[in-house]
N, C-alpha and C positions, 0 to 999 in steps of 0.2 A: 817667741814663735808659738803658734798654736795650731794643732792638727785635729780635726774632728774625726774620731774613730767610729762613732755611732750616733745617730740622731733619730729619735722616735718620739711619738706624742707623750710617752711616759718618762723617758729618761734620755740623757745624752752623755757621751763619753768623749773626753778631749785629752790629748797629750799636750802638755804645756812645758815649755823650756824656760828656765830662769834666765833673765837677760844677762846677768853678770857671770854666773857660774856654769851655764849650759847644762845644769842638772835638770833632767826631765821628770815630771810627775804626771800621773793620770788623775784627772778630775772627773768624778762621776756625779752628775747632777740629776736629782730626782725631782720630777714635777708632780707635786701633790695635787690630786684631782678629787673632787667630791667633798661634801661637807663632813662626812664621817671620817674620811681619811685625814682631813686637815685638823679635826679635833684630836684624832689619834696622834698626829705628829706634834701637836702643841702640848697635850697633857699626858700622853703615855710615852710611846717611843716612836720616833720617825724611822723610816727605812734606812736612812743614812746611819743613824746611831746603831740600829740592829745589825747592819752589815759590818760596821766597825767592830762591834763586840764579837760577832761570829768569826770574823777573820782572825782576830787576836786569839780566840779560843782554839781555832783550827791550827794555827801556827804553834801554839803551846802544846798541842797534841802531836806535833811532828808532821803535819800534812802540808804539802807544798801549795802555797797560794800567795797572792800579793800581800805585802806588808802594809797594814793600815797606818796612815800618818796623822789623820785627824778628820773631824767631821764638823759640819756647821749647819744649823737649821735657822731659817729666816725668823727673826725676832718679831713675830706678829701674833695677835690673838689666834688667828687661823692661818698658819703659814702655808705658802704655796710652793716653797722651794727648800730642798735639802741638798747638801753637797758633801761628798766624801773624797778625801785625798788619799791616793794609793801610790806605792812605789811603781815605777815603770818596769815591766818585765822585758822591755826591749822589742826588737823585731820578732815577728812570729805570726801565727795564725791560729784560729780556733779549729778544732778537728772537723767541723762540718765543711769548712773550706779546704782543709788539707786533703780530706778523703774524696772530694768531688772530682771524679774522673781519675782517681789514683787509688787502687785497691791495695792497701798495705795491711795485711793480716797481722804482722808483727806489732805494728803501732796500735791496732785495735786490742790485741792481747795485753799490751802494756797499759792501755787506758782502762781495761777491765780490772787489771791488778791494782791500779791506783784506786778505783772505785771500791773494790773489795777491801782494800786497806782502810779507806775512809769509813766504811760500815763497821769494820772491826774496831776502829778507834771510837765509835759511838756517834759518828756524824750521820745524820739522816738528811740528805740533800733532797729537798722537795721540788727542785726545778732542774732535774738531772737530765741534760741532753748534750749533744756533741758541741753545741755552741757555747757551753759553759766549761769546756775543757780546752786549755790553751797549750799549744806546743811552741816552746821557745826555740831560738836558733841553735842552742846547744843541745837540743833533743829532750830537755826535761819537760814534763807535763805538770800543769798547774790547774787547780780548781778555781772557778770563777763564780761570781754572783751567789754569795752565801746569805743574801738578805732573807731568804725563806728557809734557811737550814734550821735544824733542831738538834741539840746535843743531848745524848743519854750518858748515864754514868757507866754503863757497860756497853758491850758490843751490840750491834743491831743486825738481825738476820734479814738479808735481802728478800723481799717478796715481790710478787708481780706488780703491785702498784708502784713500787720504787723504780722499776725499770721501764715503765710504760712509755715515758718520754724518750728514753733511749731507743726503744723500738720504733717510735715515730720519727726519729732522726734517720733511721735506715729501713724504710718501710717496703722498698721495692724488691722484687725477686732477684735481680742481679746484685743486690746488696746483702743477700742472705748469708753468705760466708763471712762477711765482715761482722754482721750482727752476732753470728754464732761465736766468732772469736772474741767479741766484746763481752758476751754474757757468760762464756765458759768459766772464768774465775769466780763469778757470782753464784754459779750453780742454781740458776733460776731461769725458767723459760715460761713466759706467760702463754695462756691458751690462744691459738690463732684467731678464734672467733672474737675474743675480747679485744685483741689488737686491731682486727678489722673494723669493729664497731668504733673503737677509739680513733682510728685513722679517718673514718668518714666524718666524725664529729670535729676532729682537728682541722681537716681541710675546709669544712664549712665555716668554722670560726676564722681561719686564716683568710678566706675569701671575704668574710664580713669585715675584717680589718682592712683589707685591700681597698674597699670602696670608700674608706675615709681618708682624708688628706693626711699626708705624712711629711709635709714640707711647706715652704713659703710659696712655691710656684703652683698656681691653680689654673685649671682649664677654664675657659670663658663660660659664663652663664651658669645655668642650673646644673651643669655637669661637673662643677668645681669640686664636689665632695668625692669624686671618683677618680681623682688624679693621683698617681704615685710619683712623688718627686724623684725617687731613685731611678725612674725611667724617663727623666726629663729630656726634652728636645729643645735645642736653642731656637729662639724666635718668639714671636707674638702671634696671637690669632690673626691679626691683620696681615702679617707677613705670610702666614700659612694660606690664607684665602687668596693672596696674590699668586702664590705658587700653584694653587689649584687652578686659578683662572688661566695661568700660562701653561698648564699641563696638557697632556694628550688623553682624551677620552678613549678608553679601550673597551668599554662595555656600557650599554644602556639596557638594564634589565628591569624586571617587574618591580624589584625592591628599590632600585635607584641606580645612579651612575657609579662607575669605577674609573678613576682618573690616575694616570701615571704622572708623577711629579719628580722634580729634581733629577731629570735624565735617568729615570728608572731606579733611583735610590729608594723611593717610597711610593706607596699607593694610598689613595684616599677613597673611601666609600661614602656615598651619600645615603643616609637612612633616616627614618623618622626617629623620634627620641627613644621610644621603647626598643626598637631594633638596634639603635646605636648603643644603648645600655647593655643589651644582650651581647653584642660584639665585644664590648669592653670586658665584661665579666667572663666571657668565654676564653678570651686571651689570658686572663688572670688564672682561670681554672686550669688551663693547659700548662701554664708556667708552674703552678704548684705541683702538678703531676709529672714534671720533667718531660713533657711531650713537646717535640720540636714544632715551632709555629712562628709566623711573622711577629716580631715584637711591636706591640702597640705604642705609638709615640704621642698622639694627641687626640683631643676631642674638642671640636670648635663649631660654632654656629654656621649654618649654610643658608641657602635661599629657601623661602617659603616655609619657615618654621621647621626646617629639617637640620640635621647635624652631619658634619663630616667626621669620620673616624679614620685617622691616618696611621699607617703601619709600615714597617720596613718591607722591602721587596725581598723575596726568596728566589735565588738564582738557580734553583735546582731544575731537574728534568721531570716533566709530568710522568707519573707512574705508568700511564698508558704507553709512553714511548721509552720506557726503561730498557736497558740491555737485558735480554733473557738470561744471560749468565749471572746477573745479579739478582734475579727474581727470587730465588729461594731465601737469601738473606733479608731482602726487603720485605717479603711476605711475613717472615718470622718477626721482624721489628714492628710491622703494622699490627700483627695479631696481639703483641704485647701491649702496644699503645691502646688499642681498642678495649682489651681486657682491663687495663688500668682505669680507663674511663668508666666502663660498666661496673667494675667492682666498687667504685667510689661514688656511684650515684649520678653519673653524667653519661651523655650519649652524643652521637654524631648522626643526625638524621639524613644527611646527604653524603653518604660514604661511598664515593665512586672515585675511580682512578684519576679523573680529570681534576679533582679537588685535592689531590695528594702529589707532592713533589719528592723526588729522590735526590738527596744531597749528602755526600760524604758518608754513605752507608746507612743513613737514617731516613725515615719517611716523615715529611713535614706536612702538617695539616694547614692548608692555606685558605680555605673558604670556611670561615667560622660561623656563618649564619645559622647552620644547623646544629652547632654545639650548644647544648643546654642541659639543665638538670632534668632528671626523671624522678617520678614518684616511686615509692617502694611498691605500691599496689600495681602499677603498670610497668614495673621493671622488666619482667620477662618478655612482655609484648614489645616493649621498646627495643630490647636487645635483639629480638628476632627481626624487627623491622630494619635495624641498622645492618645486620648481616645479610638480609634478603636484598637490600639495595646493592651491596657489594657483590653478592652472588649474581644478581641480574646483569651488572656490568660485565663480570667475568664471562658469563654464558652468552650474552647477546651483543655486547658492544666492544669486547676486547679485540685488539688487532689480530690479524691472521697469524702472525708469527708467535703470538702468545697462546692462541686457542689450544694447541696440542699439550701445553704445559698446565692447563687449568685444573684437570683432575688431581694431579700430584700436588700442585700449589694449594688447592683447596684443603686437601688432607693435612698438609703441613700447617696451614693457617689454623685449622681446627685444633690440632694437637697443642700448639703453642697457646692458643686462646684459652682452652680448657685448663691447661696446666697453670697458666698465670692466674686465672680466676681462683683456682684451688689454693695456690700459694698465698694469695691475698685474703684468704678467709671467706671467699664468696663463691663456693663451689656451685656448679649448675646441676640441679636435680632433673631427673627424667630427660636425659639427653636425647633419646630417640624422639620423644614427643616434641622437643624443642626444634630438632632438625626438620621434622615434618612441617612444623609451622613456618620455618624459614623457606622450605621448598614451596609450600602453598602460596606464600606471599610473593615469592620470586615469580611463580607462574602467573599470579594476578597482575604483577607489574608488566609482564610480557603482553598479556591481553589488553591492558590499558594503552600500551604504547605501540601496538601492532599497526603497521601502515595500512 
């Protein structure tokens, strides 16, 4: 029996059970890419061999990690495949999955103590993030992925560069206490500005990897390099086109049609290729920032050289019709999401309540046509434009039962927005001038749309 634990363009991890003894092993398969990497694997040391030796050294120094059982490199002049066999740690999960939605300060403190112990033993782990810390069912923690580790004869003093990836594993303000508990045993805190710059670079690289294929299933046509197999949807492009043809058109706008399909389970938008690409990337950008939004399912060819982008339906209530008793919590959540976008180089150009849905205490962004990256030179102007559109809706278009609450909600939004920007290392300078620009653009919107 074989179970795939991880599959990516560079490596795969499988749990394999022996047919006779039921003893399970973990097989880690390295896919060697590039001419120089293949030369290195053939004549110097492959990644499989390096990790085998590093795991053996770590265990000899008393560090908890999987026991290496053997390795094999493809016998070719320029090998493309290396394999490493490890003992199976059993059921469990990496800390990035364990801590998702579950704030366990004690577990973070234990993880920090393990990392401090590794540094004290001379191990310099150069890929140190929560995905490389494994929590077994018996509660023990293990170090993973030591192929890029380096061992010193003496202890290593932790520095900012060593914990940068740990900070990127817990980057958001609501995770601040977890990060502090994790870093406390290491006695090192990197500067917020350095972490903020690294976070923007990290998200940009992650988005660049997201537009490359990571599996066998591809979307039809030229969009096939922008499909994520982990978000796969059953069916073929022809079946999806049949669903769209049988669906109900809910909107015919300037950009294209919006069709409800599968009895409201999903929606499909018809866009030109550039707009379809922006929709796809916008959904990926929101997913990387943990901002609720409809999950993108497929991208397939439509009529007249246009493309359908299909996404799940969100069953929330429009923010314009939300219960006033929930308004304070929803406004705070919206402010944090907008600040998270702005602090990491993205914006939402059409930020109005009709494009936002309230569901289970969170604000979901449902119209992603206006979600796009912004340049650093035009960052302040773009941020003011986004907030002015939201302010114009609140001042001139909000329902009558919401109007009396607008001044208090606006102050609450601004407090959470500015606080989140500062926490993410992107504080807003000259706040009074910024608010004047928001006010001026809000008044300009009223003049343009006055009956």
